N, C-alpha and C positions, 0 to 999 in steps of 0.2 A: 447902648448895651449890646454885647456880642450875643448872637444867636447861632446855634447849629441845629439844623433840622434834618433828621434822617428820614428816608422813605425807601420803599422797595421790599420790605419784609413781607412775610406771609407764610402760607402753608404750601409745601411742595413735597412731592414724592421722592423717595431715595433715587439718586441718580439725576435728579433735576437740577435746574439752575435758577439763580436769582442774582439781580444786580442791585446792590444797595447804593444809595446816593446820600450825600451829606452836603447841604447847601449852607454856606456861612454868610453872615451879614454883619455889618459894622466892624469889620476886621480887615487888616491888610493881609489877606489870605496867603499871598505868595511868600510871605516871610515866616510862615508857621509850618512846622512839621504837622502832618496830618496822620492820624492813627485810627485804627478800628480795634475795639476791644469787644469781648463777649463775656456774658455771665450766664451760665446754666444754673438751674435750680440746685441749691445746696453746694454750689462750687464757687470758688473765688473768681473774680474778674481776671481775664487773661488777655494779653496783647495778641492780637491775631495778625496784624500787618501794619506797617508804617511806611510813609514816604516823606523824605525830608524836603525842605524848601528847594534843595538842589536836585531833587529827583531820585536820590538813592532809596532803594526799597529794602524792606525786611518782611519776611513771611514766616509764620510759625511752622515748624517742621511738619506737624500733623496735617496741615492744609497745603503744603507746598505742592505745586503742580495742579492744584484744583482751584485755588483762590488767587486773584490778581488785584493788586491795589494800584490805583492811578489817580491823577488829579488833573483838573482843567482850571488853571488859575484865571483864565479869562471869564470863567463862569462862577468863580468862587465855590467850586464844587469838587468834592472827593468822591471816589467810587470804590466799591469792593465787588468785583465780579466773582461769583461763587458757582463753580461747576461741580458736577459729580457729588452732589450733596449727600451726606450720610446722616443717619439719626443722631449721631454724636455731635453734629454741628448745631443741633437745636439749642437755642439760647436767645437772650436779648443782646442785640448788637448795638454798640454805642460808638459814635465818632467823637474824636478828641482832636483839638487843635492846640499845639503847644509851642511856646517860644520862650527860651530861658526858663524862668520860674513861673511863667504865666501859662495857664492852660484853661481850656473851655470844653464843656461837654454838651453833647446833644441829649435828648430825652430817651433815646433808645428805640429800637424797632425789633419786634419779635420775629424770629425765624424758627419755623417748626418744620422738621423733616420727618414725615411719617407716611406710611401707606394706609 
């Protein structure tokens, strides 16, 4: 069974940084696109960033220049480095691994940006 486990969330002050990690197991990780989504209370889940199996990246406009997505295929791990965090970034962050019509989700990690 495929498992994706996120970590690295928490409470941080505005302007602070966090790095989220997503460790995948029972999956040929390097053949999957890896994505980070977030869902704030009362809002729809949105795609924040993605990295393809080939390394091409996408980042949501509102986080461009602040968030960086990366992956380490040797460690079956994806990362989301978040800098200059703003209260509007508060949400549950989910990692997702996708290939063709197959996709898998992590359980989510809470990120709260507040003073």
